[in-house]
CHARMM-style PDB file with segment names, atoms N, HN, CA, C and O in Angstrom:
ATOM      1  N   MET     1     172.277 -24.961  -9.257  1.00  0.00      PROA
ATOM      2  CA  MET     1     171.326 -25.104 -10.347  1.00  0.00      PROA
ATOM      3  C   MET     1     170.048 -25.744  -8.984  1.00  0.00      PROA
ATOM      4  O   MET     1     170.365 -26.505  -8.069  1.00  0.00      PROA
ATOM      5  N   ILE     2     168.857 -25.263  -9.182  1.00  0.00      PROA
ATOM      6  HN  ILE     2     168.600 -24.646  -9.925  1.00  0.00      PROA
ATOM      7  CA  ILE     2     167.573 -25.486  -8.125  1.00  0.00      PROA
ATOM      8  C   ILE     2     167.096 -26.546  -8.952  1.00  0.00      PROA
ATOM      9  O   ILE     2     167.105 -26.622 -10.180  1.00  0.00      PROA
ATOM     10  N   PRO     3     166.611 -27.479  -7.964  1.00  0.00      PROA
ATOM     11  CA  PRO     3     165.601 -28.958  -8.584  1.00  0.00      PROA
ATOM     12  C   PRO     3     165.018 -28.410  -9.391  1.00  0.00      PROA
ATOM     13  O   PRO     3     165.075 -27.229  -9.735  1.00  0.00      PROA
ATOM     14  N   THR     4     164.337 -29.335  -9.800  1.00  0.00      PROA
ATOM     15  HN  THR     4     164.291 -30.294  -9.521  1.00  0.00      PROA
ATOM     16  CA  THR     4     162.833 -29.290 -10.941  1.00  0.00      PROA
ATOM     17  C   THR     4     162.356 -28.866 -10.422  1.00  0.00      PROA
ATOM     18  O   THR     4     162.016 -27.689 -10.532  1.00  0.00      PROA
ATOM     19  N   TRP     5     161.894 -30.152  -8.988  1.00  0.00      PROA
ATOM     20  HN  TRP     5     162.171 -31.109  -8.898  1.00  0.00      PROA
ATOM     21  CA  TRP     5     160.551 -30.404  -8.046  1.00  0.00      PROA
ATOM     22  C   TRP     5     160.237 -28.977  -7.672  1.00  0.00      PROA
ATOM     23  O   TRP     5     159.089 -28.540  -7.598  1.00  0.00      PROA
ATOM     24  N   ARG     6     161.488 -28.177  -7.408  1.00  0.00      PROA
ATOM     25  HN  ARG     6     162.421 -28.532  -7.468  1.00  0.00      PROA
ATOM     26  CA  ARG     6     161.058 -26.981  -6.464  1.00  0.00      PROA
ATOM     27  C   ARG     6     160.029 -25.903  -7.314  1.00  0.00      PROA
ATOM     28  O   ARG     6     159.319 -25.071  -6.750  1.00  0.00      PROA
ATOM     29  N   ALA     7     160.109 -26.107  -8.816  1.00  0.00      PROA
ATOM     30  HN  ALA     7     160.686 -26.783  -9.274  1.00  0.00      PROA
ATOM     31  CA  ALA     7     158.909 -25.733  -9.391  1.00  0.00      PROA
ATOM     32  C   ALA     7     157.405 -25.290  -9.262  1.00  0.00      PROA
ATOM     33  O   ALA     7     156.617 -24.421  -9.634  1.00  0.00      PROA
ATOM     34  N   HSD     8     157.516 -26.586  -8.398  1.00  0.00      PROA
ATOM     35  HN  HSD     8     158.157 -27.292  -8.096  1.00  0.00      PROA
ATOM     36  CA  HSD     8     155.826 -26.789  -8.467  1.00  0.00      PROA
ATOM     37  C   HSD     8     155.270 -26.608  -6.921  1.00  0.00      PROA
ATOM     38  O   HSD     8     155.485 -27.404  -6.007  1.00  0.00      PROA
ATOM     39  N   ALA     9     154.552 -25.457  -6.836  1.00  0.00      PROA
ATOM     40  HN  ALA     9     154.377 -24.810  -7.578  1.00  0.00      PROA
ATOM     41  CA  ALA     9     154.239 -25.130  -5.608  1.00  0.00      PROA
ATOM     42  C   ALA     9     153.511 -26.626  -4.563  1.00  0.00      PROA
ATOM     43  O   ALA     9     153.784 -26.739  -3.368  1.00  0.00      PROA
ATOM     44  N   LYS    10     152.869 -27.332  -5.089  1.00  0.00      PROA
ATOM     45  HN  LYS    10     152.648 -27.240  -6.060  1.00  0.00      PROA
ATOM     46  CA  LYS    10     152.454 -28.353  -4.486  1.00  0.00      PROA
ATOM     47  C   LYS    10     153.824 -29.255  -3.711  1.00  0.00      PROA
ATOM     48  O   LYS    10     153.785 -29.510  -2.507  1.00  0.00      PROA
ATOM     49  N   LEU    11     154.589 -29.529  -4.288  1.00  0.00      PROA
ATOM     50  HN  LEU    11     154.620 -29.322  -5.266  1.00  0.00      PROA
ATOM     51  CA  LEU    11     156.036 -30.185  -4.341  1.00  0.00      PROA
ATOM     52  C   LEU    11     156.856 -29.542  -3.462  1.00  0.00      PROA
ATOM     53  O   LEU    11     157.709 -30.167  -2.833  1.00  0.00      PROA
ATOM     54  N   ARG    12     156.670 -28.165  -3.324  1.00  0.00      PROA
ATOM     55  HN  ARG    12     155.977 -27.657  -3.836  1.00  0.00      PROA
ATOM     56  CA  ARG    12     157.799 -27.671  -2.076  1.00  0.00      PROA
ATOM     57  C   ARG    12     156.724 -27.215  -0.833  1.00  0.00      PROA
ATOM     58  O   ARG    12     157.161 -26.488   0.059  1.00  0.00      PROA
ATOM     59  N   ASP    13     155.610 -27.569  -0.811  1.00  0.00      PROA
ATOM     60  HN  ASP    13     155.256 -28.160  -1.536  1.00  0.00      PROA
ATOM     61  CA  ASP    13     154.909 -27.358   0.646  1.00  0.00      PROA
ATOM     62  C   ASP    13     155.149 -28.963   1.308  1.00  0.00      PROA
ATOM     63  O   ASP    13     155.399 -29.885   0.531  1.00  0.00      PROA
ATOM     64  N   ARG    14     155.069 -29.162   2.522  1.00  0.00      PROA
ATOM     65  HN  ARG    14     154.866 -28.413   3.153  1.00  0.00      PROA
ATOM     66  CA  ARG    14     155.610 -30.778   2.461  1.00  0.00      PROA
ATOM     67  C   ARG    14     154.281 -30.810   3.086  1.00  0.00      PROA
ATOM     68  O   ARG    14     153.987 -31.994   2.918  1.00  0.00      PROA
ATOM     69  N   LYS    15     153.060 -30.148   3.841  1.00  0.00      PROA
ATOM     70  HN  LYS    15     153.299 -29.187   3.977  1.00  0.00      PROA
ATOM     71  CA  LYS    15     151.931 -30.263   4.204  1.00  0.00      PROA
ATOM     72  C   LYS    15     150.682 -30.624   2.829  1.00  0.00      PROA
ATOM     73  O   LYS    15     149.751 -31.428   2.863  1.00  0.00      PROA
ATOM     74  N   GLU    16     151.034 -29.848   1.884  1.00  0.00      PROA
ATOM     75  HN  GLU    16     151.790 -29.195   1.856  1.00  0.00      PROA
ATOM     76  CA  GLU    16     150.029 -30.126   0.688  1.00  0.00      PROA
ATOM     77  C   GLU    16     151.195 -31.785  -0.300  1.00  0.00      PROA
ATOM     78  O   GLU    16     150.761 -32.286  -1.338  1.00  0.00      PROA
ATOM     79  N   LEU    17     151.703 -31.969  -0.054  1.00  0.00      PROA
ATOM     80  HN  LEU    17     152.055 -31.562   0.789  1.00  0.00      PROA
ATOM     81  CA  LEU    17     152.402 -33.126  -0.936  1.00  0.00      PROA
ATOM     82  C   LEU    17     152.013 -34.480  -0.322  1.00  0.00      PROA
ATOM     83  O   LEU    17     151.642 -35.429  -1.012  1.00  0.00      PROA
ATOM     84  N   ALA    18     152.140 -34.519   1.273  1.00  0.00      PROA
ATOM     85  HN  ALA    18     152.442 -33.748   1.834  1.00  0.00      PROA
ATOM     86  CA  ALA    18     151.695 -35.082   2.517  1.00  0.00      PROA
ATOM     87  C   ALA    18     150.051 -35.314   1.797  1.00  0.00      PROA
ATOM     88  O   ALA    18     149.860 -36.472   1.425  1.00  0.00      PROA
ATOM     89  N   VAL    19     149.121 -34.540   1.620  1.00  0.00      PROA
ATOM     90  HN  VAL    19     149.276 -33.600   1.922  1.00  0.00      PROA
ATOM     91  CA  VAL    19     147.748 -34.390   1.254  1.00  0.00      PROA
ATOM     92  C   VAL    19     147.944 -35.183   0.224  1.00  0.00      PROA
ATOM     93  O   VAL    19     147.641 -36.356   0.441  1.00  0.00      PROA
ATOM     94  N   LEU    20     148.389 -34.916  -0.926  1.00  0.00      PROA
ATOM     95  HN  LEU    20     148.635 -33.963  -1.102  1.00  0.00      PROA
ATOM     96  CA  LEU    20     148.654 -35.656  -2.305  1.00  0.00      PROA
ATOM     97  C   LEU    20     149.011 -37.050  -2.021  1.00  0.00      PROA
ATOM     98  O   LEU    20     148.502 -37.812  -2.843  1.00  0.00      PROA
ATOM     99  N   VAL    21     149.583 -37.520  -1.300  1.00  0.00      PROA
ATOM    100  HN  VAL    21     149.997 -36.901  -0.632  1.00  0.00      PROA
ATOM    101  CA  VAL    21     150.568 -38.983  -1.329  1.00  0.00      PROA
ATOM    102  C   VAL    21     148.843 -39.466  -0.355  1.00  0.00      PROA
ATOM    103  O   VAL    21     148.544 -40.637  -0.588  1.00  0.00      PROA
ATOM    104  N   MET    22     147.823 -38.732   0.598  1.00  0.00      PROA
ATOM    105  HN  MET    22     148.066 -37.781   0.788  1.00  0.00      PROA
ATOM    106  CA  MET    22     147.264 -39.654   0.777  1.00  0.00      PROA
ATOM    107  C   MET    22     145.904 -39.892  -0.140  1.00  0.00      PROA
ATOM    108  O   MET    22     145.121 -40.841  -0.177  1.00  0.00      PROA
ATOM    109  N   GLU    23     145.942 -38.783  -0.781  1.00  0.00      PROA
ATOM    110  HN  GLU    23     146.578 -38.012  -0.751  1.00  0.00      PROA
ATOM    111  CA  GLU    23     145.092 -38.956  -1.654  1.00  0.00      PROA
ATOM    112  C   GLU    23     145.045 -39.952  -2.960  1.00  0.00      PROA
ATOM    113  O   GLU    23     144.150 -40.746  -3.250  1.00  0.00      PROA
ATOM    114  N   GLU    24     146.480 -39.634  -3.788  1.00  0.00      PROA
ATOM    115  HN  GLU    24     147.207 -38.989  -3.553  1.00  0.00      PROA
ATOM    116  CA  GLU    24     146.920 -40.623  -4.610  1.00  0.00      PROA
ATOM    117  C   GLU    24     146.878 -41.648  -4.645  1.00  0.00      PROA
ATOM    118  O   GLU    24     146.303 -42.439  -5.393  1.00  0.00      PROA
ATOM    119  N   GLY    25     147.777 -41.795  -3.448  1.00  0.00      PROA
ATOM    120  HN  GLY    25     148.245 -41.153  -2.840  1.00  0.00      PROA
ATOM    121  CA  GLY    25     148.364 -43.161  -3.274  1.00  0.00      PROA
ATOM    122  C   GLY    25     149.860 -43.506  -3.918  1.00  0.00      PROA
ATOM    123  O   GLY    25     150.651 -44.353  -3.502  1.00  0.00      PROA
ATOM    124  N   SER    26     149.984 -42.826  -4.778  1.00  0.00      PROA
ATOM    125  HN  SER    26     149.341 -42.138  -5.116  1.00  0.00      PROA
ATOM    126  CA  SER    26     151.614 -43.141  -5.546  1.00  0.00      PROA
ATOM    127  C   SER    26     151.922 -42.399  -6.673  1.00  0.00      PROA
ATOM    128  O   SER    26     151.024 -41.725  -7.179  1.00  0.00      PROA
ATOM    129  N   VAL    27     153.262 -42.403  -7.255  1.00  0.00      PROA
ATOM    130  HN  VAL    27     153.991 -42.950  -6.843  1.00  0.00      PROA
ATOM    131  CA  VAL    27     154.215 -41.501  -7.364  1.00  0.00      PROA
ATOM    132  C   VAL    27     153.177 -41.299  -8.865  1.00  0.00      PROA
ATOM    133  O   VAL    27     152.663 -40.191  -9.015  1.00  0.00      PROA
ATOM    134  N   PRO    28     152.968 -42.145  -9.688  1.00  0.00      PROA
ATOM    135  CA  PRO    28     152.703 -41.832 -11.192  1.00  0.00      PROA
ATOM    136  C   PRO    28     150.737 -40.554 -10.496  1.00  0.00      PROA
ATOM    137  O   PRO    28     150.078 -39.615 -10.944  1.00  0.00      PROA
ATOM    138  N   ALA    29     150.727 -41.167  -9.667  1.00  0.00      PROA
ATOM    139  HN  ALA    29     151.262 -41.929  -9.304  1.00  0.00      PROA
ATOM    140  CA  ALA    29     148.975 -40.745  -9.587  1.00  0.00      PROA
ATOM    141  C   ALA    29     149.558 -38.996  -9.678  1.00  0.00      PROA
ATOM    142  O   ALA    29     149.384 -38.309 -10.685  1.00  0.00      PROA
ATOM    143  N   ILE    30     150.205 -38.536  -8.516  1.00  0.00      PROA
ATOM    144  HN  ILE    30     150.346 -39.094  -7.699  1.00  0.00      PROA
ATOM    145  CA  ILE    30     150.479 -37.166  -8.066  1.00  0.00      PROA
ATOM    146  C   ILE    30     151.438 -36.650  -9.463  1.00  0.00      PROA
ATOM    147  O   ILE    30     151.271 -35.508  -9.892  1.00  0.00      PROA
ATOM    148  N   ALA    31     152.240 -37.399  -9.987  1.00  0.00      PROA
ATOM    149  HN  ALA    31     152.376 -38.326  -9.639  1.00  0.00      PROA
ATOM    150  CA  ALA    31     152.463 -36.905 -11.365  1.00  0.00      PROA
ATOM    151  C   ALA    31     151.782 -36.127 -11.912  1.00  0.00      PROA
ATOM    152  O   ALA    31     151.805 -34.901 -12.027  1.00  0.00      PROA
ATOM    153  N   ARG    32     150.826 -37.313 -12.439  1.00  0.00      PROA
ATOM    154  HN  ARG    32     150.808 -38.308 -12.346  1.00  0.00      PROA
ATOM    155  CA  ARG    32     150.087 -36.822 -13.289  1.00  0.00      PROA
ATOM    156  C   ARG    32     148.826 -35.259 -12.641  1.00  0.00      PROA
ATOM    157  O   ARG    32     148.528 -34.206 -13.204  1.00  0.00      PROA
ATOM    158  N   ARG    33     148.478 -35.738 -11.508  1.00  0.00      PROA
ATOM    159  HN  ARG    33     148.720 -36.594 -11.051  1.00  0.00      PROA
ATOM    160  CA  ARG    33     147.756 -34.706 -10.970  1.00  0.00      PROA
ATOM    161  C   ARG    33     148.309 -33.331 -10.994  1.00  0.00      PROA
ATOM    162  O   ARG    33     147.726 -32.315 -11.373  1.00  0.00      PROA
ATOM    163  N   ILE    34     149.522 -33.442 -10.533  1.00  0.00      PROA
ATOM    164  HN  ILE    34     149.995 -34.267 -10.225  1.00  0.00      PROA
ATOM    165  CA  ILE    34     150.408 -31.830 -10.777  1.00  0.00      PROA
ATOM    166  C   ILE    34     150.725 -31.485 -11.931  1.00  0.00      PROA
ATOM    167  O   ILE    34     150.698 -30.301 -12.268  1.00  0.00      PROA
ATOM    168  N   GLY    35     151.165 -32.682 -12.930  1.00  0.00      PROA
ATOM    169  HN  GLY    35     151.187 -33.643 -12.657  1.00  0.00      PROA
ATOM    170  CA  GLY    35     151.848 -31.881 -13.942  1.00  0.00      PROA
ATOM    171  C   GLY    35     153.191 -31.381 -14.033  1.00  0.00      PROA
ATOM    172  O   GLY    35     153.670 -30.313 -14.411  1.00  0.00      PROA
ATOM    173  N   CYS    36     153.943 -33.083 -13.313  1.00  0.00      PROA
ATOM    174  HN  CYS    36     153.554 -33.951 -13.005  1.00  0.00      PROA
ATOM    175  CA  CYS    36     155.184 -33.081 -13.734  1.00  0.00      PROA
ATOM    176  C   CYS    36     155.893 -34.537 -13.612  1.00  0.00      PROA
ATOM    177  O   CYS    36     155.160 -35.503 -13.825  1.00  0.00      PROA
ATOM    178  N   SER    37     157.336 -34.797 -13.270  1.00  0.00      PROA
ATOM    179  HN  SER    37     157.932 -34.012 -13.097  1.00  0.00      PROA
ATOM    180  CA  SER    37     157.298 -36.246 -13.949  1.00  0.00      PROA
ATOM    181  C   SER    37     157.352 -36.647 -12.726  1.00  0.00      PROA
ATOM    182  O   SER    37     157.130 -35.917 -11.760  1.00  0.00      PROA
ATOM    183  N   LYS    38     157.742 -38.207 -12.653  1.00  0.00      PROA
ATOM    184  HN  LYS    38     157.922 -38.801 -13.437  1.00  0.00      PROA
ATOM    185  CA  LYS    38     157.402 -38.775 -11.613  1.00  0.00      PROA
ATOM    186  C   LYS    38     158.972 -38.480 -11.064  1.00  0.00      PROA
ATOM    187  O   LYS    38     158.906 -38.449  -9.835  1.00  0.00      PROA
ATOM    188  N   SER    39     160.115 -38.293 -11.436  1.00  0.00      PROA
ATOM    189  HN  SER    39     160.168 -38.319 -12.434  1.00  0.00      PROA
ATOM    190  CA  SER    39     161.215 -38.024 -11.041  1.00  0.00      PROA
ATOM    191  C   SER    39     161.358 -36.612  -9.864  1.00  0.00      PROA
ATOM    192  O   SER    39     162.040 -36.405  -8.860  1.00  0.00      PROA
ATOM    193  N   SER    40     160.521 -35.991 -10.479  1.00  0.00      PROA
ATOM    194  HN  SER    40     159.967 -36.159 -11.295  1.00  0.00      PROA
ATOM    195  CA  SER    40     160.093 -34.609  -9.773  1.00  0.00      PROA
ATOM    196  C   SER    40     159.424 -35.051  -8.240  1.00  0.00      PROA
ATOM    197  O   SER    40     160.106 -34.956  -7.220  1.00  0.00      PROA
ATOM    198  N   VAL    41     158.334 -35.431  -8.222  1.00  0.00      PROA
ATOM    199  HN  VAL    41     157.780 -35.509  -9.051  1.00  0.00      PROA
ATOM    200  CA  VAL    41     157.461 -36.078  -6.852  1.00  0.00      PROA
ATOM    201  C   VAL    41     158.346 -36.946  -6.550  1.00  0.00      PROA
ATOM    202  O   VAL    41     158.671 -36.359  -5.518  1.00  0.00      PROA
ATOM    203  N   LYS    42     159.219 -38.107  -6.561  1.00  0.00      PROA
ATOM    204  HN  LYS    42     158.956 -38.584  -7.399  1.00  0.00      PROA
ATOM    205  CA  LYS    42     160.151 -38.882  -6.340  1.00  0.00      PROA
ATOM    206  C   LYS    42     161.343 -37.939  -5.395  1.00  0.00      PROA
ATOM    207  O   LYS    42     161.859 -38.174  -4.303  1.00  0.00      PROA
ATOM    208  N   SER    43     161.450 -37.163  -6.045  1.00  0.00      PROA
ATOM    209  HN  SER    43     161.031 -36.971  -6.932  1.00  0.00      PROA
ATOM    210  CA  SER    43     162.920 -36.493  -4.976  1.00  0.00      PROA
ATOM    211  C   SER    43     162.729 -35.501  -3.993  1.00  0.00      PROA
ATOM    212  O   SER    43     163.511 -35.231  -3.082  1.00  0.00      PROA
ATOM    213  N   ALA    44     160.896 -34.612  -4.398  1.00  0.00      PROA
ATOM    214  HN  ALA    44     160.261 -34.830  -5.138  1.00  0.00      PROA
ATOM    215  CA  ALA    44     160.266 -34.115  -3.439  1.00  0.00      PROA
ATOM    216  C   ALA    44     159.787 -34.756  -2.234  1.00  0.00      PROA
ATOM    217  O   ALA    44     159.557 -34.067  -1.240  1.00  0.00      PROA
ATOM    218  N   LEU    45     159.590 -36.176  -2.226  1.00  0.00      PROA
ATOM    219  HN  LEU    45     159.777 -36.736  -3.033  1.00  0.00      PROA
ATOM    220  CA  LEU    45     159.155 -36.954  -1.259  1.00  0.00      PROA
ATOM    221  C   LEU    45     160.181 -36.861  -0.934  1.00  0.00      PROA
ATOM    222  O   LEU    45     160.302 -36.089   0.017  1.00  0.00      PROA
ATOM    223  N   LEU    46     161.541 -37.532  -1.458  1.00  0.00      PROA
ATOM    224  HN  LEU    46     161.443 -38.159  -2.231  1.00  0.00      PROA
ATOM    225  CA  LEU    46     162.708 -37.703  -0.620  1.00  0.00      PROA
ATOM    226  C   LEU    46     163.312 -36.703   0.407  1.00  0.00      PROA
ATOM    227  O   LEU    46     163.612 -37.003   1.563  1.00  0.00      PROA
ATOM    228  N   PHE    47     163.479 -35.253  -0.266  1.00  0.00      PROA
ATOM    229  HN  PHE    47     163.235 -35.010  -1.204  1.00  0.00      PROA
ATOM    230  CA  PHE    47     163.775 -33.935   0.709  1.00  0.00      PROA
ATOM    231  C   PHE    47     162.707 -34.134   1.597  1.00  0.00      PROA
ATOM    232  O   PHE    47     163.219 -34.340   2.698  1.00  0.00      PROA
ATOM    233  N   HSD    48     161.481 -34.177   1.683  1.00  0.00      PROA
ATOM    234  HN  HSD    48     161.065 -34.010   0.789  1.00  0.00      PROA
ATOM    235  CA  HSD    48     160.621 -34.074   2.415  1.00  0.00      PROA
ATOM    236  C   HSD    48     160.846 -35.151   3.727  1.00  0.00      PROA
ATOM    237  O   HSD    48     160.736 -34.718   4.874  1.00  0.00      PROA
ATOM    238  N   GLY    49     161.111 -36.333   3.514  1.00  0.00      PROA
ATOM    239  HN  GLY    49     161.200 -36.685   2.583  1.00  0.00      PROA
ATOM    240  CA  GLY    49     161.150 -37.231   4.267  1.00  0.00      PROA
ATOM    241  C   GLY    49     159.505 -37.735   4.254  1.00  0.00      PROA
ATOM    242  O   GLY    49     158.902 -37.578   5.316  1.00  0.00      PROA
ATOM    243  N   LEU    50     159.020 -38.121   3.508  1.00  0.00      PROA
ATOM    244  HN  LEU    50     159.510 -38.248   2.645  1.00  0.00      PROA
ATOM    245  CA  LEU    50     157.700 -38.647   3.449  1.00  0.00      PROA
ATOM    246  C   LEU    50     157.531 -39.819   2.316  1.00  0.00      PROA
ATOM    247  O   LEU    50     158.051 -39.990   1.214  1.00  0.00      PROA
ATOM    248  N   ALA    51     156.577 -40.540   3.076  1.00  0.00      PROA
ATOM    249  HN  ALA    51     156.154 -40.401   3.971  1.00  0.00      PROA
ATOM    250  CA  ALA    51     156.722 -42.310   2.515  1.00  0.00      PROA
ATOM    251  C   ALA    51     156.644 -42.081   0.761  1.00  0.00      PROA
ATOM    252  O   ALA    51     156.226 -40.981   0.398  1.00  0.00      PROA
ATOM    253  N   GLN    52     156.933 -42.830  -0.042  1.00  0.00      PROA
ATOM    254  HN  GLN    52     157.272 -43.724   0.253  1.00  0.00      PROA
ATOM    255  CA  GLN    52     156.625 -43.064  -1.238  1.00  0.00      PROA
ATOM    256  C   GLN    52     155.582 -44.576  -1.785  1.00  0.00      PROA
ATOM    257  O   GLN    52     155.076 -45.350  -0.972  1.00  0.00      PROA
ATOM    258  N   GLN    53     155.495 -44.667  -2.778  1.00  0.00      PROA
ATOM    259  HN  GLN    53     155.906 -44.039  -3.439  1.00  0.00      PROA
ATOM    260  CA  GLN    53     154.598 -45.850  -3.290  1.00  0.00      PROA
ATOM    261  C   GLN    53     154.331 -46.822  -2.259  1.00  0.00      PROA
ATOM    262  O   GLN    53     153.277 -46.902  -1.628  1.00  0.00      PROA
ATOM    263  N   GLU    54     155.406 -47.599  -2.117  1.00  0.00      PROA
ATOM    264  HN  GLU    54     156.262 -47.533  -2.630  1.00  0.00      PROA
ATOM    265  CA  GLU    54     155.508 -49.015  -1.668  1.00  0.00      PROA
ATOM    266  C   GLU    54     154.755 -48.643   0.248  1.00  0.00      PROA
ATOM    267  O   GLU    54     154.149 -49.401   1.005  1.00  0.00      PROA
ATOM    268  N   THR    55     155.065 -47.562   0.375  1.00  0.00      PROA
ATOM    269  HN  THR    55     155.557 -46.946  -0.239  1.00  0.00      PROA
ATOM    270  CA  THR    55     154.759 -47.502   2.060  1.00  0.00      PROA
ATOM    271  C   THR    55     153.577 -46.903   2.266  1.00  0.00      PROA
ATOM    272  O   THR    55     152.973 -46.828   3.335  1.00  0.00      PROA
ATOM    273  N   VAL    56     153.059 -46.214   0.568  1.00  0.00      PROA
ATOM    274  HN  VAL    56     153.550 -46.276  -0.301  1.00  0.00      PROA
ATOM    275  CA  VAL    56     151.389 -45.697   1.412  1.00  0.00      PROA
ATOM    276  C   VAL    56     150.560 -46.516   1.316  1.00  0.00      PROA
ATOM    277  O   VAL    56     150.578 -47.388   0.447  1.00  0.00      PROA
ATOM    278  N   ARG    57     149.534 -46.372   2.329  1.00  0.00      PROA
ATOM    279  HN  ARG    57     149.519 -45.664   3.035  1.00  0.00      PROA
ATOM    280  CA  ARG    57     148.466 -47.365   2.251  1.00  0.00      PROA
ATOM    281  C   ARG    57     146.974 -46.566   2.351  1.00  0.00      PROA
ATOM    282  O   ARG    57     146.771 -45.955   3.400  1.00  0.00      PROA
ATOM    283  N   LYS    58     145.922 -46.542   1.311  1.00  0.00      PROA
ATOM    284  HN  LYS    58     146.087 -47.038   0.459  1.00  0.00      PROA
ATOM    285  CA  LYS    58     144.892 -45.542   1.344  1.00  0.00      PROA
ATOM    286  C   LYS    58     143.984 -46.549   1.972  1.00  0.00      PROA
ATOM    287  O   LYS    58     143.840 -47.736   1.679  1.00  0.00      PROA
ATOM    288  N   LYS    59     143.125 -45.497   3.333  1.00  0.00      PROA
ATOM    289  HN  LYS    59     143.242 -44.533   3.571  1.00  0.00      PROA
ATOM    290  CA  LYS    59     141.860 -46.290   4.274  1.00  0.00      PROA
ATOM    291  C   LYS    59     140.725 -46.373   3.170  1.00  0.00      PROA
ATOM    292  O   LYS    59     140.168 -45.571   2.421  1.00  0.00      PROA
ATOM    293  N   VAL    60     140.671 -47.395   3.367  1.00  0.00      PROA
ATOM    294  HN  VAL    60     141.124 -48.047   3.975  1.00  0.00      PROA
ATOM    295  CA  VAL    60     139.201 -47.227   2.668  1.00  0.00      PROA
ATOM    296  C   VAL    60     138.185 -47.104   3.500  1.00  0.00      PROA
ATOM    297  OT1 VAL    60     137.041 -46.973   3.063  1.00  0.00      PROA
TER     298      VAL     60
END
C-alpha cells in the first residue's frame, strides 16, 4: 500500500517540503496550507530527514 503522504506532490518533493518548513515553521501550518493531515506531513518529514516543528526556527 502506498503511504498517504505520497498523494501530495509538495510532500513527495524534498526541496518543496523544505521550503514549506522554512515558510510555515510548523507541521499544523504546513498541513493547513497544502490541505492534508498533520500525520501525512510528519511522515513526509521523517522520510526526507527534515527537521520537525521543535527544531525549526524562522529567521526574522
